[in-house]
Backbone as a ProteinNet text record, in pm:
[ID]
protein_1_A
[PRIMARY]
MGCGAMSALKPPLNATLAAFGARVRARRAELGWSQEVAADHIGIHWTHLGQVERGQRSPRIENVLKLAAGLQTTPGALLDGLPAHE
[TERTIARY]
-2202.2	-2087.1	-2040.6	-1913.1	-1848	-1814.2	-1772.2	-1743.5	-1586.3	-1499.4	-1384	-1415.5	-1512.7	-1507	-1579.5	-1675.7	-1696.6	-1590.7	-1481.6	-1359	-1285.1	-1286.2	-1163.5	-1251.6	-1369.8	-1448	-1420.7	-1397.3	-1392.8	-1275.6	-1276.3	-1179.9	-1062.3	-932.4	-864.4	-925	-887.8	-961.1	-880	-779.5	-684.7	-566.3	-509.7	-407.1	-245.9	-264.7	-152.5	-156.5	-253.1	-283.7	-260.1	-334.3	-333.3	-148	-92.8	89.9	138.8	111.9	154.5	125.4	27.2	-13.5	34.6	83.6	158.5	292.7	351.5	508.8	510.9	436.1	394.3	381.7	287.4	279.5	410.2	488.8	604.4	706.1	732.4	829.5	780.3	664.5	624.1	631	623.2	643.3	822.9	891.2	1036	1097.5	1040.4	1054.9	980.8	922.3	848	748.8	687	583	451.6	373.8	222.5	181.5	80.1	-3.7	2.3	-15.5	-24.4	131.4	215.4	369.8	408.6	399.5	433.9	354.1	206.3	164.2	221	241.5	340.9	445	512.3	675.9	591.1	530.1	481.3	431.4	370.1	265.5	140.7	63.8	-55.4	-134.2	-274.3	-354.7	-363.2	-348.9	-296.1	-459.5	-560.9	-660.5	-634.8	-582.3	-532.8	-456.3	-341.1	-210.5	-287.7	-374.4	-460.3	-524.7	-607	-643.7	-552.2	-457.9	-334	-292.6	-241.3	-204.7	-319.6	-428.4	-508.2	-554.6	-503.2	-516.6	-682.6	-704	-836.5	-795.5	-712.1	-708.9	-588	-568	-450.2	-388.9	-287.2	-203.3	-137.5	-161.8	-93.7	39.3	137.2	240.1	344.8	283.1	341.6	321.5	206.1	184.5	253.2	307.1	411	545.3	564.1	706.9	700.4	606.4	591.4	589.8	551.2	504.9	683.5	724.9	853	948	971.7	1040	976.2	909.3	869.5	913.8	883.4	915.6	1052	1134.7	1285.3	1330.1	1229.4	1297.8	1288.9	1292.7	1273.4	1131.1	1081.1	987	998.5	1131.9	1150.2	1129.8	1149.5	1156.3	1001.8	959.7	783	700.9	736.8	680.3	740.6	887.4	946.9	872.2	859.3	807.3	648	558.4	454.9	347.7	247.3	191.3	116.5	134.5	29.5	-108.9	-159.8	-332.2	-388.3	-450.7	-524.7	-672.9
-648.7	-668.6	-513.5	-475	-362.7	-293	-153.3	-117.1	-181.6	-162	-264.9	-397.9	-469.5	-575.5	-591.1	-492	-468.8	-404.9	-338	-289.3	-421.1	-499.5	-614.5	-687.6	-699.2	-784.5	-735.2	-575	-521.8	-574.2	-601.8	-634.1	-535	-550	-465.8	-390.5	-243.7	-155.1	-209.4	-275.7	-318.5	-413.8	-486.4	-556.5	-474.8	-359.6	-261.7	-233.2	-198.9	-164.8	-274.6	-389.2	-477.1	-536.8	-500.9	-573.2	-474.8	-357.6	-221	-248.3	-280.9	-315	-421.5	-530.9	-650.4	-600.9	-549.7	-477.9	-408.1	-322.8	-206.7	-342.7	-402.7	-539.3	-606	-673.3	-726.3	-667.7	-525.1	-436.9	-402.4	-420.6	-392.6	-509.8	-646.3	-737	-781	-694.5	-721.2	-642.9	-553.9	-491.8	-494.6	-628.2	-676.9	-565.7	-492.6	-391.8	-436.8	-396.2	-395.5	-284.9	-265.2	-156.7	-46.1	-24.6	71.9	143.6	68.9	125.5	132.3	117.5	103.9	260.1	287.5	389.3	531.5	449.7	586.3	644.6	528.8	564.9	661.2	620.6	711.3	819	818.9	928.2	948.6	845.9	841.6	727.2	741.2	649.1	493.5	428	276.6	222.1	261.6	247.9	274.7	379.7	434.6	316.6	305.8	195.9	86.9	33	-115.3	-124.8	29.7	6.5	29.2	96.9	44	-62.3	-110.3	-291.1	-366.3	-352.9	-434.9	-424.5	-297.1	-250.2	-175.1	-104.8	-47.8	98.2	143.8	320.7	305.7	414.3	462.7	590.7	576.3	679.4	786.5	916.1	1010.7	990.5	1053.8	1038	1116.8	1197.2	1238.3	1159.4	1064.3	948.1	808.4	815	729.6	736.3	857.1	875	884.4	924.1	906.8	767.2	659	530.4	494.4	526.6	471.2	500.3	654	693.6	615.7	612.4	560.1	403.2	334.6	181.6	168.5	294.7	283	177.1	262.5	176	289.2	251.8	347.1	347.6	461.9	457.7	336.3	328.3	232.1	105.6	97.1	-86.7	-56.9	8.8	22.9	-9.9	39.6	78.9	-3.5	-18.9	-91.9	-229	-216.7	-335.1	-361.7	-282.6	-313.2	-326.7	-402.7	-391.9	-296.4	-243.6	-104.6	-136.1	-29.4	-77.1	-13.3	-106.5	-70.3	-35.3
1013.3	927.2	1000.3	1029.8	1067	889.8	896.5	796.6	753.9	841.4	798.9	723.1	767.4	714.9	580.1	557.1	398.9	306.4	383.8	253.4	247.8	304.9	314.3	201.4	170.9	68.2	-73.7	-52	-212.2	-309.2	-396.6	-467.3	-506.9	-547.9	-608.5	-696.2	-724.8	-852.4	-951.5	-973.1	-1119.2	-1065.8	-1147.9	-1159.1	-1094.2	-1153.6	-1114.7	-982.5	-930.6	-765.4	-685.5	-736.2	-613.2	-644.5	-738.1	-779.3	-655.9	-663.9	-586.2	-454.6	-409.2	-296.8	-212.9	-279	-276.7	-233.5	-296.2	-299.1	-150.8	-128.6	20.8	112.3	99.2	202.5	226.7	147.1	159.5	208.9	191.8	223	387.7	386.1	558	627.6	593.7	633.8	634.9	560.6	597	692.5	726.4	825.7	984.9	971.8	1076.9	1145.4	1073.3	1115.8	1065	1202.9	1201.3	1092.4	1024.9	955.3	1016.3	1172.6	1270.7	1258.9	1288.9	1312.4	1143.1	1080.9	928.5	915.3	904.3	866.9	974.4	1114.8	1178	1113	1084.9	1005.6	871.1	805.5	643.5	696.4	799.3	810.3	751.9	755.9	702.5	817.4	811.7	893.9	841.3	934.6	890.1	837.7	835.9	722	559.7	563.8	418.3	409.7	463.4	448.1	397.9	452.5	461.5	295.4	251.6	145.7	20.3	32.7	-51.4	-38	50	54.2	-58.8	-28.8	-71.9	-221.7	-260.8	-400.1	-443.7	-315.9	-317.9	-348.2	-319.1	-332.3	-415.6	-522.1	-598.1	-530.3	-473.2	-404.9	-534.5	-448.9	-543.2	-533.7	-634.5	-634.5	-475.3	-426.8	-310.7	-215.9	-236.4	-102.3	-162.2	-261.3	-333.6	-273.8	-271.3	-204.8	-65.8	5.9	143.5	180.7	118.6	119.5	121.6	-4.4	-8.7	112.9	169.5	245.6	377.9	390.6	528.5	551.4	445.5	421	420.6	421.3	407.1	272	170.5	4	-53.4	-196.5	-305.3	-387.7	-449.3	-537	-639.5	-712.6	-805.4	-753.8	-626.9	-576.5	-557.6	-538.1	-518.6	-659	-778.6	-899.2	-1010.7	-1015.3	-1104.3	-1152.5	-1312.1	-1335.3	-1310.3	-1283.4	-1235.2	-1376	-1401.9	-1531.5	-1537	-1634.6	-1676.1	-1648.8	-1634.6	-1608.4	-1759.1	-1836.1	-1932.9	-1946.2
[MASK]
++++++++++++++++++++++++++++++++++++++++++++++++++++++++++++++++++++++++++++++++++++++

């Protein structure tokens, strides 16, 4: 089993990151973009985007801003109303 297959088996770090990742994935799907195309627009590697979408990576604020800009949305659209991690 390759390294990519192993990361797909890892669960989200928490419910907040899982919900955030779902929003990122949904916005990417609305645009009709693959992870590779979206990552190019955002300016990150597609594997990084995949980890964010699966809730396996907590993006820094700078990357939240890059994600929003690259996905042609606002940071608020990606963040507003997410469950607070406890």
